[in-house]
N, C-alpha and C positions, 0 to 999 in steps of 0.2 A: 458513568454516562459521559458521552463526549458531546460538547456543544460547539457551534461555530458554523462557518460556511465552508463548503467543500467543493472541490473539483473531482473529476474521476480520471483514472489512468487505466488504460487497457493493456494488460500484460502481453508482451511480445515474447517470442521464442528466445530462450537462453537468458532471460532477465531474472534477477533475484530480488528479494526484498531489500537487500543491502544496496544494490545498484539503483533501484527505484528511490530508496531513501536518500541516497547521495544526489541523485538528479533532482529530486523534489524538496530537498532540505528538510527531511523528516526522519526520525529514528525508526529502526526496524520494530522496536517495541510499540511505538506510536502507531505504525501501520497495522500491526497485529491487533492492537486494542480497537482501533478505529474501524476495522473491518470485521471484527468478531472472529478472527482466525484462532485456531487452537495450536498452531505451529507455524513454521516458516515455509510450508509447502504451498506453492501457487501454481496456477495452470495458464497456459497460453490462452488468450482471449478472455480471461477472467477480468472483471472490472473491479478496481479497488478505489475506495475513497481516499483522497489526499487533501491536506489542508490547503486553503487558498493562500 
């Protein structure tokens, strides 16, 4: 279970979990866990939680 305060990030075309992680200072594994993803596949306009 993940606790804390979060912002959201809306996925743009051509963006990867790695690039979101670099931009938001969070690891790919943290992004996957935080958003309940089963892999690294994300879609344009998908909303992801990120740490504040």
